[in-house]
C-alpha positions as a Markdown table, in Angstrom:
| # | Residue | x | y | z |
|---|---|---|---|---|
| 1 | Met | -10.1 | -35.8 | 11.5 |
| 2 | Ala | -8.2 | -36.2 | 8.3 |
| 3 | Lys | -6.0 | -33.9 | 6.5 |
| 4 | Gln | -7.9 | -31.9 | 3.4 |
| 5 | Pro | -6.2 | -32.5 | 0.2 |
| 6 | Asn | -4.6 | -29.5 | -1.0 |
| 7 | Pro | -6.7 | -28.8 | -4.7 |
| 8 | Tyr | -3.4 | -26.7 | -6.1 |
| 9 | Ala | -1.0 | -29.9 | -5.6 |
| 10 | Gly | 0.0 | -32.5 | -8.5 |
| 11 | Pro | 0.7 | -35.0 | -9.4 |
| 12 | Val | -0.2 | -34.2 | -12.4 |
| 13 | Ser | -1.0 | -36.6 | -15.6 |
| 14 | Asp | 1.4 | -38.4 | -17.6 |
| 15 | Asn | 0.0 | -36.7 | -20.7 |
| 16 | Ala | 1.3 | -33.2 | -19.0 |
| 17 | Leu | 4.5 | -34.8 | -18.3 |
| 18 | Ala | 5.2 | -35.7 | -21.8 |
| 19 | Ala | 3.9 | -32.4 | -23.1 |
| 20 | Asp | 6.4 | -30.7 | -20.9 |
| 21 | Ala | 9.2 | -33.0 | -22.2 |
| 22 | Glu | 8.5 | -32.1 | -25.6 |
| 23 | Ala | 8.4 | -28.5 | -24.6 |
| 24 | Arg | 11.7 | -28.4 | -23.1 |
| 25 | Arg | 13.1 | -30.1 | -26.4 |
| 26 | Arg | 12.3 | -26.9 | -28.1 |
| 27 | Gly | 13.4 | -24.4 | -24.9 |
| 28 | Arg | 10.1 | -23.8 | -23.5 |
| 29 | Val | 8.4 | -25.5 | -20.3 |
| 30 | Met | 4.7 | -26.7 | -20.3 |
| 31 | Met | 2.9 | -24.5 | -17.6 |
| 32 | Phe | 1.1 | -26.6 | -14.9 |
| 33 | Asn | -1.7 | -25.9 | -13.3 |
| 34 | Ala | -3.5 | -28.6 | -11.0 |
| 35 | Thr | -6.9 | -27.4 | -11.1 |
| 36 | Arg | -6.7 | -28.0 | -15.1 |
| 37 | Pro | -7.6 | -30.8 | -17.2 |
| 38 | Asp | -4.7 | -33.3 | -17.1 |
| 39 | Gly | -2.7 | -30.6 | -14.9 |
| 40 | Met | -2.1 | -28.5 | -17.8 |
| 41 | Asp | -2.9 | -24.6 | -18.4 |
| 42 | Gly | -2.1 | -25.4 | -22.1 |
| 43 | Trp | 0.6 | -23.1 | -22.9 |
| 44 | Thr | 4.3 | -22.7 | -22.7 |
| 45 | Met | 6.9 | -20.6 | -21.6 |
| 46 | Asp | 10.1 | -19.5 | -21.8 |
| 47 | Met | 12.5 | -21.9 | -20.4 |
| 48 | Arg | 14.9 | -19.3 | -19.3 |
| 49 | Gln | 12.3 | -17.0 | -18.3 |
| 50 | Tyr | 10.8 | -19.9 | -16.7 |
| 51 | Glu | 14.2 | -21.2 | -14.5 |
| 52 | Leu | 14.9 | -17.6 | -13.6 |
| 53 | Met | 11.3 | -17.6 | -11.6 |
| 54 | Arg | 11.4 | -21.0 | -10.4 |
| 55 | Glu | 14.9 | -20.3 | -8.7 |
| 56 | His | 13.6 | -16.9 | -7.4 |
| 57 | Ile | 10.6 | -18.3 | -5.8 |
| 58 | Leu | 12.4 | -21.5 | -4.3 |
| 59 | Asp | 15.3 | -18.9 | -3.0 |
| 60 | Met | 12.4 | -16.6 | -1.1 |
| 61 | Val | 10.4 | -19.3 | 0.2 |
| 62 | Thr | 13.9 | -21.0 | 1.3 |
| 63 | Asn | 16.0 | -18.2 | 2.5 |
| 64 | Asp | 13.1 | -15.4 | 3.4 |
| 65 | Ala | 10.2 | -17.2 | 4.8 |
| 66 | Asp | 9.1 | -16.0 | 8.2 |
| 67 | Ala | 9.5 | -18.2 | 11.5 |
| 68 | Asp | 6.4 | -20.4 | 10.2 |
| 69 | Gly | 8.3 | -21.5 | 7.1 |
| 70 | Thr | 5.8 | -19.4 | 5.4 |
| 71 | Ile | 5.9 | -16.5 | 3.1 |
| 72 | Leu | 3.6 | -13.9 | 1.6 |
| 73 | Leu | 3.0 | -14.2 | -2.1 |
| 74 | Lys | 2.9 | -10.6 | -2.6 |
| 75 | Glu | 6.2 | -10.3 | -1.1 |
| 76 | Val | 7.6 | -13.1 | -3.6 |
| 77 | Val | 5.5 | -11.1 | -6.3 |
| 78 | Phe | 6.9 | -7.8 | -5.2 |
| 79 | Ala | 10.5 | -8.7 | -4.7 |
| 80 | Ala | 10.4 | -10.4 | -8.1 |
| 81 | Gln | 8.9 | -7.2 | -9.7 |
| 82 | Glu | 11.8 | -5.3 | -8.2 |
| 83 | Arg | 14.9 | -7.6 | -9.2 |
| 84 | Tyr | 13.9 | -8.4 | -13.0 |
| 85 | Ser | 11.9 | -5.6 | -14.4 |
| 86 | Thr | 14.9 | -4.5 | -16.2 |
| 87 | His | 16.1 | -7.9 | -16.7 |
| 88 | Glu | 16.9 | -8.8 | -20.3 |
| 89 | Leu | 14.4 | -11.7 | -20.0 |
| 90 | Phe | 11.5 | -9.3 | -19.5 |
| 91 | Pro | 12.1 | -6.7 | -22.0 |
| 92 | Lys | 8.5 | -5.1 | -21.3 |
| 93 | Gly | 9.4 | -5.0 | -17.6 |
| 94 | Arg | 6.2 | -7.1 | -16.6 |
| 95 | Val | 7.3 | -9.7 | -14.4 |
| 96 | Arg | 4.2 | -10.0 | -11.7 |
| 97 | Asn | 2.7 | -12.5 | -14.1 |
| 98 | Tyr | 5.4 | -14.5 | -15.0 |
| 99 | Cys | 6.2 | -14.9 | -11.3 |
| 100 | Thr | 2.6 | -16.0 | -10.3 |
| 101 | Phe | 2.1 | -18.3 | -13.6 |
| 102 | Thr | 5.8 | -20.2 | -12.3 |
| 103 | Lys | 4.2 | -20.2 | -8.6 |
| 104 | Val | 1.2 | -22.0 | -9.8 |
| 105 | Asp | 3.3 | -24.6 | -11.9 |
| 106 | Leu | 5.4 | -25.0 | -8.8 |
| 107 | Glu | 2.6 | -26.1 | -6.9 |
| 108 | Ala | 1.5 | -28.5 | -9.4 |
| 109 | Arg | 4.7 | -29.8 | -9.8 |
| 110 | Gly | 5.1 | -30.3 | -5.7 |
| 111 | Glu | 8.1 | -27.9 | -5.5 |
| 112 | Val | 5.8 | -25.4 | -3.3 |
| 113 | Glu | 2.5 | -25.6 | -1.7 |
| 114 | Arg | 0.0 | -22.7 | -1.1 |
| 115 | Val | -1.0 | -22.8 | 2.6 |
| 116 | Leu | -4.7 | -23.7 | 2.7 |
| 117 | Gly | -6.8 | -21.2 | 4.4 |
| 118 | Ser | -4.3 | -18.4 | 4.9 |
| 119 | Ser | -5.5 | -15.0 | 3.4 |
| 120 | Pro | -3.2 | -13.1 | 1.9 |
| 121 | Gln | -1.9 | -16.2 | 0.5 |
| 122 | Arg | 1.1 | -17.6 | 1.9 |
| 123 | Leu | 3.6 | -20.1 | 0.3 |
| 124 | Arg | 5.9 | -22.5 | 2.2 |
| 125 | Leu | 8.1 | -25.9 | 1.0 |
| 126 | Pro | 6.3 | -29.2 | 1.0 |
| 127 | Asn | 6.0 | -31.0 | 4.1 |
| 128 | Asp | 9.7 | -32.5 | 4.5 |
| 129 | Gly | 11.0 | -28.8 | 3.8 |
| 130 | Gln | 12.8 | -29.5 | 0.6 |
| 131 | Pro | 11.4 | -28.8 | -2.9 |
| 132 | Ile | 10.6 | -32.3 | -4.7 |
| 133 | Ala | 13.8 | -32.9 | -7.2 |
| 134 | Arg | 12.6 | -33.0 | -10.6 |
| 135 | Pro | 13.9 | -35.5 | -13.3 |
| 136 | Ser | 15.9 | -33.7 | -16.2 |
| 137 | Cys | 14.6 | -34.1 | -19.4 |
């Protein structure tokens, strides 16, 4: 039986990559979503907020995963809210959405993957156990 493709995983289009490169020149990151046309959600996030959330998610998936290599998304989001609700990059203290949106973006970029069929939702590193290296823009 063939493995079912993950609809939340990339790759995204060349148009999305070009839009991201342009956004990064402005200090922003184009948010990707593999379920959207061209893989773009159509909005950007401040690059500093994005990088902090990206680092948080990858750190938790790498260092706090269960023995099976997965972690509950709700644990990742809860920890982000606890750690960063008073951080200067999030002056209104609302971190949950930033974490969730960044997680969707990282799925589209192939840096984390959603465990299909898990409920509640779980995350893991891609099959080789390492996030995919991103080209610098």
